[in-house]
Jmol script that loads the backbone (N, CA, C; Angstrom):
load data "model"
ATOM      1  N   MET A   1       7.215   0.733   8.020  1.00  0.00           N
ATOM      2  CA  MET A   1       7.100   1.766   7.016  1.00  0.00           C
ATOM      3  C   MET A   1       5.728   1.717   6.346  1.00  0.00           C
ATOM      4  N   LYS A   2       5.309   0.498   5.941  1.00  0.00           N
ATOM      5  CA  LYS A   2       4.026   0.364   5.275  1.00  0.00           C
ATOM      6  C   LYS A   2       2.880   0.759   6.193  1.00  0.00           C
ATOM      7  N   LYS A   3       2.978   0.383   7.487  1.00  0.00           N
ATOM      8  CA  LYS A   3       1.919   0.732   8.424  1.00  0.00           C
ATOM      9  C   LYS A   3       1.835   2.236   8.604  1.00  0.00           C
ATOM     10  N   ALA A   4       2.981   2.913   8.619  1.00  0.00           N
ATOM     11  CA  ALA A   4       2.980   4.369   8.769  1.00  0.00           C
ATOM     12  C   ALA A   4       2.297   5.020   7.579  1.00  0.00           C
ATOM     13  N   ILE A   5       2.586   4.508   6.377  1.00  0.00           N
ATOM     14  CA  ILE A   5       1.949   5.050   5.174  1.00  0.00           C
ATOM     15  C   ILE A   5       0.460   4.780   5.211  1.00  0.00           C
ATOM     16  N   LEU A   6       0.098   3.545   5.580  1.00  0.00           N
ATOM     17  CA  LEU A   6      -1.314   3.182   5.629  1.00  0.00           C
ATOM     18  C   LEU A   6      -2.073   4.048   6.614  1.00  0.00           C
ATOM     19  N   ILE A   7      -1.523   4.239   7.784  1.00  0.00           N
ATOM     20  CA  ILE A   7      -2.193   5.069   8.792  1.00  0.00           C
ATOM     21  C   ILE A   7      -2.373   6.475   8.258  1.00  0.00           C
ATOM     22  N   ALA A   8      -1.352   7.014   7.600  1.00  0.00           N
ATOM     23  CA  ALA A   8      -1.459   8.365   7.043  1.00  0.00           C
ATOM     24  C   ALA A   8      -2.552   8.419   5.989  1.00  0.00           C
ATOM     25  N   VAL A   9      -2.625   7.370   5.147  1.00  0.00           N
ATOM     26  CA  VAL A   9      -3.655   7.337   4.108  1.00  0.00           C
ATOM     27  C   VAL A   9      -5.043   7.210   4.723  1.00  0.00           C
ATOM     28  N   LEU A  10      -5.202   6.283   5.667  1.00  0.00           N
ATOM     29  CA  LEU A  10      -6.521   6.042   6.253  1.00  0.00           C
ATOM     30  C   LEU A  10      -7.015   7.213   7.092  1.00  0.00           C
ATOM     31  N   LEU A  11      -6.115   7.898   7.750  1.00  0.00           N
ATOM     32  CA  LEU A  11      -6.538   9.007   8.610  1.00  0.00           C
ATOM     33  C   LEU A  11      -6.601  10.330   7.864  1.00  0.00           C
ATOM     34  N   GLY A  12      -6.135  10.337   6.647  1.00  0.00           N
ATOM     35  CA  GLY A  12      -6.227  11.547   5.840  1.00  0.00           C
ATOM     36  C   GLY A  12      -5.529  12.735   6.457  1.00  0.00           C
ATOM     37  N   GLY A  13      -4.408  12.493   7.102  1.00  0.00           N
ATOM     38  CA  GLY A  13      -3.628  13.592   7.656  1.00  0.00           C
ATOM     39  C   GLY A  13      -3.997  13.957   9.086  1.00  0.00           C
ATOM     40  N   CYS A  14      -4.959  13.276   9.680  1.00  0.00           N
ATOM     41  CA  CYS A  14      -5.303  13.565  11.073  1.00  0.00           C
ATOM     42  C   CYS A  14      -4.132  13.195  11.970  1.00  0.00           C
ATOM     43  N   ASP A  15      -3.988  13.912  13.053  1.00  0.00           N
ATOM     44  CA  ASP A  15      -2.885  13.651  13.976  1.00  0.00           C
ATOM     45  C   ASP A  15      -3.392  12.843  15.155  1.00  0.00           C
ATOM     46  N   LEU A  16      -3.750  11.596  14.891  1.00  0.00           N
ATOM     47  CA  LEU A  16      -4.247  10.721  15.936  1.00  0.00           C
ATOM     48  C   LEU A  16      -3.213   9.646  16.227  1.00  0.00           C
ATOM     49  N   THR A  17      -3.078   9.290  17.478  1.00  0.00           N
ATOM     50  CA  THR A  17      -2.219   8.169  17.823  1.00  0.00           C
ATOM     51  C   THR A  17      -2.970   6.879  17.525  1.00  0.00           C
ATOM     52  N   ALA A  18      -2.256   5.770  17.535  1.00  0.00           N
ATOM     53  CA  ALA A  18      -2.892   4.482  17.252  1.00  0.00           C
ATOM     54  C   ALA A  18      -3.979   4.183  18.281  1.00  0.00           C
ATOM     55  N   SER A  19      -3.717   4.485  19.557  1.00  0.00           N
ATOM     56  CA  SER A  19      -4.729   4.198  20.586  1.00  0.00           C
ATOM     57  C   SER A  19      -5.944   5.110  20.416  1.00  0.00           C
ATOM     58  N   GLN A  20      -5.736   6.351  20.011  1.00  0.00           N
ATOM     59  CA  GLN A  20      -6.862   7.254  19.768  1.00  0.00           C
ATOM     60  C   GLN A  20      -7.679   6.763  18.582  1.00  0.00           C
ATOM     61  N   GLU A  21      -6.992   6.279  17.559  1.00  0.00           N
ATOM     62  CA  GLU A  21      -7.683   5.780  16.371  1.00  0.00           C
ATOM     63  C   GLU A  21      -8.509   4.550  16.720  1.00  0.00           C
ATOM     64  N   ARG A  22      -7.938   3.637  17.529  1.00  0.00           N
ATOM     65  CA  ARG A  22      -8.688   2.448  17.956  1.00  0.00           C
ATOM     66  C   ARG A  22      -9.901   2.839  18.787  1.00  0.00           C
ATOM     67  N   ALA A  23      -9.728   3.800  19.684  1.00  0.00           N
ATOM     68  CA  ALA A  23     -10.846   4.237  20.534  1.00  0.00           C
ATOM     69  C   ALA A  23     -11.949   4.867  19.685  1.00  0.00           C
ATOM     70  N   THR A  24     -11.560   5.637  18.698  1.00  0.00           N
ATOM     71  CA  THR A  24     -12.542   6.258  17.804  1.00  0.00           C
ATOM     72  C   THR A  24     -13.303   5.187  17.030  1.00  0.00           C
ATOM     73  N   ALA A  25     -12.573   4.177  16.535  1.00  0.00           N
ATOM     74  CA  ALA A  25     -13.219   3.089  15.796  1.00  0.00           C
ATOM     75  C   ALA A  25     -14.153   2.300  16.716  1.00  0.00           C
ATOM     76  N   GLU A  26     -13.720   2.074  17.955  1.00  0.00           N
ATOM     77  CA  GLU A  26     -14.550   1.336  18.908  1.00  0.00           C
ATOM     78  C   GLU A  26     -15.854   2.079  19.186  1.00  0.00           C
ATOM     79  N   ARG A  27     -15.764   3.392  19.392  1.00  0.00           N
ATOM     80  CA  ARG A  27     -16.985   4.181  19.633  1.00  0.00           C
ATOM     81  C   ARG A  27     -17.906   4.137  18.416  1.00  0.00           C
ATOM     82  N   ALA A  28     -17.330   4.243  17.230  1.00  0.00           N
ATOM     83  CA  ALA A  28     -18.140   4.208  16.010  1.00  0.00           C
ATOM     84  C   ALA A  28     -18.803   2.839  15.847  1.00  0.00           C
ATOM     85  N   ASP A  29     -18.040   1.768  16.123  1.00  0.00           N
ATOM     86  CA  ASP A  29     -18.612   0.423  16.007  1.00  0.00           C
ATOM     87  C   ASP A  29     -19.729   0.215  17.030  1.00  0.00           C
ATOM     88  N   ASN A  30     -19.507   0.657  18.270  1.00  0.00           N
ATOM     89  CA  ASN A  30     -20.547   0.537  19.303  1.00  0.00           C
ATOM     90  C   ASN A  30     -21.801   1.275  18.872  1.00  0.00           C
ATOM     91  N   ALA A  31     -21.621   2.476  18.358  1.00  0.00           N
ATOM     92  CA  ALA A  31     -22.772   3.271  17.931  1.00  0.00           C
ATOM     93  C   ALA A  31     -23.509   2.589  16.787  1.00  0.00           C
ATOM     94  N   GLN A  32     -22.763   2.057  15.831  1.00  0.00           N
ATOM     95  CA  GLN A  32     -23.401   1.414  14.683  1.00  0.00           C
ATOM     96  C   GLN A  32     -24.175   0.171  15.109  1.00  0.00           C
ATOM     97  N   CYS A  33     -23.568  -0.648  15.959  1.00  0.00           N
ATOM     98  CA  CYS A  33     -24.269  -1.855  16.423  1.00  0.00           C
ATOM     99  C   CYS A  33     -25.509  -1.470  17.243  1.00  0.00           C
ATOM    100  N   SER A  34     -25.413  -0.411  18.037  1.00  0.00           N
ATOM    101  CA  SER A  34     -26.575   0.071  18.794  1.00  0.00           C
ATOM    102  C   SER A  34     -27.648   0.579  17.850  1.00  0.00           C
ATOM    103  N   ASN A  35     -27.238   1.251  16.765  1.00  0.00           N
ATOM    104  CA  ASN A  35     -28.197   1.741  15.765  1.00  0.00           C
ATOM    105  C   ASN A  35     -28.935   0.593  15.086  1.00  0.00           C
ATOM    106  N   TYR A  36     -28.316  -0.579  15.056  1.00  0.00           N
ATOM    107  CA  TYR A  36     -28.984  -1.761  14.512  1.00  0.00           C
ATOM    108  C   TYR A  36     -29.996  -2.316  15.505  1.00  0.00           C
ATOM    109  N   GLY A  37     -30.053  -1.725  16.702  1.00  0.00           N
ATOM    110  CA  GLY A  37     -31.000  -2.183  17.720  1.00  0.00           C
ATOM    111  C   GLY A  37     -30.428  -3.247  18.641  1.00  0.00           C
ATOM    112  N   LEU A  38     -29.136  -3.464  18.574  1.00  0.00           N
ATOM    113  CA  LEU A  38     -28.508  -4.490  19.411  1.00  0.00           C
ATOM    114  C   LEU A  38     -28.089  -3.888  20.746  1.00  0.00           C
ATOM    115  N   LYS A  39     -28.143  -4.682  21.783  1.00  0.00           N
ATOM    116  CA  LYS A  39     -27.837  -4.221  23.139  1.00  0.00           C
ATOM    117  C   LYS A  39     -26.431  -4.675  23.544  1.00  0.00           C
ATOM    118  N   PRO A  40     -25.627  -3.745  24.101  1.00  0.00           N
ATOM    119  CA  PRO A  40     -24.299  -4.136  24.599  1.00  0.00           C
ATOM    120  C   PRO A  40     -24.412  -5.272  25.609  1.00  0.00           C
ATOM    121  N   GLY A  41     -23.443  -6.187  25.544  1.00  0.00           N
ATOM    122  CA  GLY A  41     -23.432  -7.318  26.465  1.00  0.00           C
ATOM    123  C   GLY A  41     -24.138  -8.545  25.926  1.00  0.00           C
ATOM    124  N   THR A  42     -24.821  -8.424  24.779  1.00  0.00           N
ATOM    125  CA  THR A  42     -25.500  -9.585  24.200  1.00  0.00           C
ATOM    126  C   THR A  42     -24.591 -10.246  23.169  1.00  0.00           C
ATOM    127  N   ALA A  43     -24.909 -11.507  22.868  1.00  0.00           N
ATOM    128  CA  ALA A  43     -24.131 -12.247  21.864  1.00  0.00           C
ATOM    129  C   ALA A  43     -24.244 -11.578  20.491  1.00  0.00           C
ATOM    130  N   GLU A  44     -25.423 -11.048  20.203  1.00  0.00           N
ATOM    131  CA  GLU A  44     -25.632 -10.399  18.908  1.00  0.00           C
ATOM    132  C   GLU A  44     -24.766  -9.141  18.771  1.00  0.00           C
ATOM    133  N   PHE A  45     -24.677  -8.382  19.869  1.00  0.00           N
ATOM    134  CA  PHE A  45     -23.850  -7.172  19.861  1.00  0.00           C
ATOM    135  C   PHE A  45     -22.380  -7.560  19.660  1.00  0.00           C
ATOM    136  N   ALA A  46     -21.934  -8.600  20.364  1.00  0.00           N
ATOM    137  CA  ALA A  46     -20.550  -9.064  20.220  1.00  0.00           C
ATOM    138  C   ALA A  46     -20.278  -9.518  18.786  1.00  0.00           C
ATOM    139  N   GLN A  47     -21.252 -10.223  18.189  1.00  0.00           N
ATOM    140  CA  GLN A  47     -21.097 -10.674  16.807  1.00  0.00           C
ATOM    141  C   GLN A  47     -21.011  -9.480  15.860  1.00  0.00           C
ATOM    142  N   CYS A  48     -21.825  -8.481  16.097  1.00  0.00           N
ATOM    143  CA  CYS A  48     -21.800  -7.258  15.285  1.00  0.00           C
ATOM    144  C   CYS A  48     -20.427  -6.599  15.359  1.00  0.00           C
ATOM    145  N   ARG A  49     -19.901  -6.472  16.572  1.00  0.00           N
ATOM    146  CA  ARG A  49     -18.574  -5.860  16.763  1.00  0.00           C
ATOM    147  C   ARG A  49     -17.482  -6.659  16.068  1.00  0.00           C
ATOM    148  N   MET A  50     -17.549  -8.005  16.193  1.00  0.00           N
ATOM    149  CA  MET A  50     -16.546  -8.845  15.531  1.00  0.00           C
ATOM    150  C   MET A  50     -16.618  -8.680  14.016  1.00  0.00           C
ATOM    151  N   SER A  51     -17.822  -8.614  13.505  1.00  0.00           N
ATOM    152  CA  SER A  51     -18.005  -8.455  12.066  1.00  0.00           C
ATOM    153  C   SER A  51     -17.421  -7.121  11.592  1.00  0.00           C
ATOM    154  N   MET A  52     -17.672  -6.075  12.340  1.00  0.00           N
ATOM    155  CA  MET A  52     -17.138  -4.759  11.962  1.00  0.00           C
ATOM    156  C   MET A  52     -15.615  -4.756  12.013  1.00  0.00           C
ATOM    157  N   ASP A  53     -15.050  -5.424  13.025  1.00  0.00           N
ATOM    158  CA  ASP A  53     -13.600  -5.505  13.147  1.00  0.00           C
ATOM    159  C   ASP A  53     -13.002  -6.294  11.983  1.00  0.00           C
ATOM    160  N   GLN A  54     -13.654  -7.387  11.618  1.00  0.00           N
ATOM    161  CA  GLN A  54     -13.160  -8.185  10.488  1.00  0.00           C
ATOM    162  C   GLN A  54     -13.200  -7.388   9.192  1.00  0.00           C
ATOM    163  N   HIS A  55     -14.261  -6.622   9.002  1.00  0.00           N
ATOM    164  CA  HIS A  55     -14.350  -5.790   7.797  1.00  0.00           C
ATOM    165  C   HIS A  55     -13.249  -4.728   7.789  1.00  0.00           C
ATOM    166  N   ARG A  56     -12.981  -4.144   8.943  1.00  0.00           N
ATOM    167  CA  ARG A  56     -11.925  -3.139   9.035  1.00  0.00           C
ATOM    168  C   ARG A  56     -10.568  -3.768   8.710  1.00  0.00           C
ATOM    169  N   GLN A  57     -10.311  -4.945   9.283  1.00  0.00           N
ATOM    170  CA  GLN A  57      -9.045  -5.632   9.013  1.00  0.00           C
ATOM    171  C   GLN A  57      -8.913  -5.974   7.534  1.00  0.00           C
ATOM    172  N   ALA A  58     -10.011  -6.364   6.911  1.00  0.00           N
ATOM    173  CA  ALA A  58      -9.981  -6.672   5.478  1.00  0.00           C
ATOM    174  C   ALA A  58      -9.650  -5.409   4.666  1.00  0.00           C
ATOM    175  N   ARG A  59     -10.235  -4.270   5.068  1.00  0.00           N
ATOM    176  CA  ARG A  59      -9.940  -3.017   4.356  1.00  0.00           C
ATOM    177  C   ARG A  59      -8.476  -2.626   4.517  1.00  0.00           C
ATOM    178  N   VAL A  60      -7.940  -2.793   5.728  1.00  0.00           N
ATOM    179  CA  VAL A  60      -6.530  -2.479   5.968  1.00  0.00           C
ATOM    180  C   VAL A  60      -5.655  -3.420   5.143  1.00  0.00           C
ATOM    181  N   GLY A  61      -5.988  -4.703   5.135  1.00  0.00           N
ATOM    182  CA  GLY A  61      -5.220  -5.664   4.337  1.00  0.00           C
ATOM    183  C   GLY A  61      -5.246  -5.310   2.857  1.00  0.00           C
ATOM    184  N   ALA A  62      -6.420  -4.936   2.362  1.00  0.00           N
ATOM    185  CA  ALA A  62      -6.538  -4.551   0.955  1.00  0.00           C
ATOM    186  C   ALA A  62      -5.716  -3.293   0.667  1.00  0.00           C
ATOM    187  N   ALA A  63      -5.720  -2.349   1.595  1.00  0.00           N
ATOM    188  CA  ALA A  63      -4.934  -1.126   1.411  1.00  0.00           C
ATOM    189  C   ALA A  63      -3.437  -1.442   1.388  1.00  0.00           C
ATOM    190  N   LEU A  64      -2.991  -2.341   2.273  1.00  0.00           N
ATOM    191  CA  LEU A  64      -1.579  -2.740   2.276  1.00  0.00           C
ATOM    192  C   LEU A  64      -1.205  -3.442   0.975  1.00  0.00           C
ATOM    193  N   GLN A  65      -2.090  -4.290   0.482  1.00  0.00           N
ATOM    194  CA  GLN A  65      -1.823  -4.964  -0.794  1.00  0.00           C
ATOM    195  C   GLN A  65      -1.737  -3.952  -1.931  1.00  0.00           C
ATOM    196  N   GLN A  66      -2.600  -2.946  -1.910  1.00  0.00           N
ATOM    197  CA  GLN A  66      -2.564  -1.926  -2.959  1.00  0.00           C
ATOM    198  C   GLN A  66      -1.259  -1.133  -2.880  1.00  0.00           C
ATOM    199  N   ILE A  67      -0.820  -0.824  -1.675  1.00  0.00           N
ATOM    200  CA  ILE A  67       0.453  -0.111  -1.503  1.00  0.00           C
ATOM    201  C   ILE A  67       1.592  -0.962  -2.065  1.00  0.00           C
ATOM    202  N   ASP A  68       1.577  -2.263  -1.756  1.00  0.00           N
ATOM    203  CA  ASP A  68       2.608  -3.162  -2.294  1.00  0.00           C
ATOM    204  C   ASP A  68       2.582  -3.176  -3.816  1.00  0.00           C
ATOM    205  N   ARG A  69       1.385  -3.273  -4.401  1.00  0.00           N
ATOM    206  CA  ARG A  69       1.273  -3.269  -5.872  1.00  0.00           C
ATOM    207  C   ARG A  69       1.805  -1.967  -6.442  1.00  0.00           C
ATOM    208  N   ASN A  70       1.436  -0.851  -5.830  1.00  0.00           N
ATOM    209  CA  ASN A  70       1.911   0.445  -6.320  1.00  0.00           C
ATOM    210  C   ASN A  70       3.431   0.537  -6.246  1.00  0.00           C
ATOM    211  N   ASN A  71       4.003   0.051  -5.145  1.00  0.00           N
ATOM    212  CA  ASN A  71       5.462   0.096  -4.993  1.00  0.00           C
ATOM    213  C   ASN A  71       6.144  -0.776  -6.038  1.00  0.00           C
ATOM    214  N   ARG A  72       5.594  -1.978  -6.286  1.00  0.00           N
ATOM    215  CA  ARG A  72       6.184  -2.860  -7.304  1.00  0.00           C
ATOM    216  C   ARG A  72       6.079  -2.235  -8.691  1.00  0.00           C
ATOM    217  N   GLU A  73       4.924  -1.650  -9.000  1.00  0.00           N
ATOM    218  CA  GLU A  73       4.746  -1.017 -10.308  1.00  0.00           C
ATOM    219  C   GLU A  73       5.712   0.147 -10.484  1.00  0.00           C
ATOM    220  N   ALA A  74       5.898   0.934  -9.435  1.00  0.00           N
ATOM    221  CA  ALA A  74       6.832   2.065  -9.519  1.00  0.00           C
ATOM    222  C   ALA A  74       8.258   1.565  -9.707  1.00  0.00           C
ATOM    223  N   ALA A  75       8.634   0.513  -8.995  1.00  0.00           N
ATOM    224  CA  ALA A  75       9.985  -0.039  -9.134  1.00  0.00           C
ATOM    225  C   ALA A  75      10.188  -0.605 -10.536  1.00  0.00           C
ATOM    226  N   ASP A  76       9.186  -1.318 -11.046  1.00  0.00           N
ATOM    227  CA  ASP A  76       9.281  -1.866 -12.406  1.00  0.00           C
ATOM    228  C   ASP A  76       9.409  -0.743 -13.435  1.00  0.00           C
ATOM    229  N   TYR A  77       8.593   0.289 -13.271  1.00  0.00           N
ATOM    230  CA  TYR A  77       8.643   1.421 -14.194  1.00  0.00           C
ATOM    231  C   TYR A  77      10.025   2.065 -14.182  1.00  0.00           C
ATOM    232  N   ASN A  78      10.553   2.314 -12.978  1.00  0.00           N
ATOM    233  CA  ASN A  78      11.871   2.944 -12.882  1.00  0.00           C
ATOM    234  C   ASN A  78      12.957   2.054 -13.469  1.00  0.00           C
ATOM    235  N   GLU A  79      12.846   0.756 -13.258  1.00  0.00           N
ATOM    236  CA  GLU A  79      13.838  -0.161 -13.813  1.00  0.00           C
ATOM    237  C   GLU A  79      13.809  -0.122 -15.339  1.00  0.00           C
ATOM    238  N   ARG A  80      12.616  -0.127 -15.920  1.00  0.00           N
ATOM    239  CA  ARG A  80      12.505  -0.061 -17.380  1.00  0.00           C
ATOM    240  C   ARG A  80      12.992   1.281 -17.915  1.00  0.00           C
ATOM    241  N   ARG A  81      12.648   2.354 -17.204  1.00  0.00           N
ATOM    242  CA  ARG A  81      13.020   3.697 -17.646  1.00  0.00           C
ATOM    243  C   ARG A  81      14.528   3.900 -17.595  1.00  0.00           C
ATOM    244  N   LEU A  82      15.155   3.322 -16.582  1.00  0.00           N
ATOM    245  CA  LEU A  82      16.586   3.519 -16.401  1.00  0.00           C
ATOM    246  C   LEU A  82      17.433   2.468 -17.120  1.00  0.00           C
ATOM    247  N   ALA A  83      16.790   1.422 -17.631  1.00  0.00           N
ATOM    248  CA  ALA A  83      17.543   0.364 -18.309  1.00  0.00           C
ATOM    249  C   ALA A  83      18.170   0.927 -19.578  1.00  0.00           C
ATOM    250  N   ARG A  84      19.404   0.563 -19.795  1.00  0.00           N
ATOM    251  CA  ARG A  84      20.108   1.025 -20.989  1.00  0.00           C
ATOM    252  C   ARG A  84      20.375  -0.182 -21.875  1.00  0.00           C
ATOM    253  N   PRO A  85      20.223   0.006 -23.196  1.00  0.00           N
ATOM    254  CA  PRO A  85      20.487  -1.117 -24.094  1.00  0.00           C
ATOM    255  C   PRO A  85      21.982  -1.445 -24.113  1.00  0.00           C
ATOM    256  N   THR A  86      22.264  -2.699 -24.391  1.00  0.00           N
ATOM    257  CA  THR A  86      23.647  -3.121 -24.524  1.00  0.00           C
ATOM    258  C   THR A  86      24.167  -2.654 -25.870  1.00  0.00           C
ATOM    259  N   ILE A  87      25.312  -2.025 -25.858  1.00  0.00           N
ATOM    260  CA  ILE A  87      25.924  -1.539 -27.097  1.00  0.00           C
ATOM    261  C   ILE A  87      27.233  -2.292 -27.294  1.00  0.00           C
ATOM    262  N   ASN A  88      27.341  -2.916 -28.448  1.00  0.00           N
ATOM    263  CA  ASN A  88      28.570  -3.627 -28.810  1.00  0.00           C
ATOM    264  C   ASN A  88      29.265  -2.859 -29.928  1.00  0.00           C
ATOM    265  N   CYS A  89      30.534  -2.589 -29.728  1.00  0.00           N
ATOM    266  CA  CYS A  89      31.299  -1.851 -30.728  1.00  0.00           C
ATOM    267  C   CYS A  89      32.453  -2.712 -31.230  1.00  0.00           C
ATOM    268  N   THR A  90      32.691  -2.580 -32.511  1.00  0.00           N
ATOM    269  CA  THR A  90      33.847  -3.251 -33.109  1.00  0.00           C
ATOM    270  C   THR A  90      34.619  -2.216 -33.910  1.00  0.00           C
ATOM    271  N   GLY A  91      35.899  -2.392 -33.943  1.00  0.00           N
ATOM    272  CA  GLY A  91      36.741  -1.452 -34.685  1.00  0.00           C
ATOM    273  C   GLY A  91      37.625  -2.177 -35.678  1.00  0.00           C
ATOM    274  N   THR A  92      37.801  -1.548 -36.815  1.00  0.00           N
ATOM    275  CA  THR A  92      38.733  -2.073 -37.831  1.00  0.00           C
ATOM    276  C   THR A  92      39.693  -0.964 -38.196  1.00  0.00           C
ATOM    277  N   THR A  93      40.943  -1.344 -38.293  1.00  0.00           N
ATOM    278  CA  THR A  93      41.966  -0.359 -38.618  1.00  0.00           C
ATOM    279  C   THR A  93      42.544  -0.677 -39.988  1.00  0.00           C
ATOM    280  N   THR A  94      42.567   0.355 -40.820  1.00  0.00           N
ATOM    281  CA  THR A  94      43.188   0.259 -42.146  1.00  0.00           C
ATOM    282  C   THR A  94      44.193   1.406 -42.239  1.00  0.00           C
ATOM    283  N   GLY A  95      45.432   1.065 -42.209  1.00  0.00           N
ATOM    284  CA  GLY A  95      46.460   2.110 -42.224  1.00  0.00           C
ATOM    285  C   GLY A  95      46.382   2.949 -40.986  1.00  0.00           C
ATOM    286  N   ASN A  96      46.258   4.283 -41.171  1.00  0.00           N
ATOM    287  CA  ASN A  96      46.164   5.208 -40.064  1.00  0.00           C
ATOM    288  C   ASN A  96      44.711   5.507 -39.648  1.00  0.00           C
ATOM    289  N   THR A  97      43.768   4.789 -40.257  1.00  0.00           N
ATOM    290  CA  THR A  97      42.348   5.070 -40.008  1.00  0.00           C
ATOM    291  C   THR A  97      41.702   3.896 -39.267  1.00  0.00           C
ATOM    292  N   THR A  98      40.972   4.222 -38.192  1.00  0.00           N
ATOM    293  CA  THR A  98      40.215   3.213 -37.466  1.00  0.00           C
ATOM    294  C   THR A  98      38.743   3.548 -37.592  1.00  0.00           C
ATOM    295  N   ASN A  99      37.989   2.579 -38.080  1.00  0.00           N
ATOM    296  CA  ASN A  99      36.534   2.728 -38.174  1.00  0.00           C
ATOM    297  C   ASN A  99      35.892   1.920 -37.045  1.00  0.00           C
ATOM    298  N   THR A 100      35.001   2.567 -36.305  1.00  0.00           N
ATOM    299  CA  THR A 100      34.307   1.932 -35.196  1.00  0.00           C
ATOM    300  C   THR A 100      32.820   1.856 -35.535  1.00  0.00           C
ATOM    301  N   THR A 101      32.267   0.658 -35.357  1.00  0.00           N
ATOM    302  CA  THR A 101      30.836   0.453 -35.589  1.00  0.00           C
ATOM    303  C   THR A 101      30.212  -0.056 -34.301  1.00  0.00           C
ATOM    304  N   CYS A 102      29.171   0.610 -33.869  1.00  0.00           N
ATOM    305  CA  CYS A 102      28.490   0.222 -32.638  1.00  0.00           C
ATOM    306  C   CYS A 102      27.042  -0.131 -32.943  1.00  0.00           C
ATOM    307  N   ARG A 103      26.597  -1.187 -32.313  1.00  0.00           N
ATOM    308  CA  ARG A 103      25.189  -1.620 -32.473  1.00  0.00           C
ATOM    309  C   ARG A 103      24.621  -1.980 -31.136  1.00  0.00           C
TER     310      ARG A 103
END
end "model"
wireframe off; spacefill off
backbone 0.3
color backbone group
């Protein structure tokens, strides 16, 4: 469920499959590392790609943590909003009259 929400948030409503999204990210990472002047097949290019992947994973992790925080805050808010105070009532009867006091 969380991954579905995250994908929807990260893709901004685009209708991409997970494999299409990975392929798009791979092309973007390759292009960026090439723009840095690195050549595919070199150790430096591989390091660049790993670094970009780690940054992406960190962003996804941070987004999942934010979703968790938002869900907890919403649940806490709803619990407080729906919480009802405890009411204790006592009754005293004098003759035909019963007086009830609630606090």
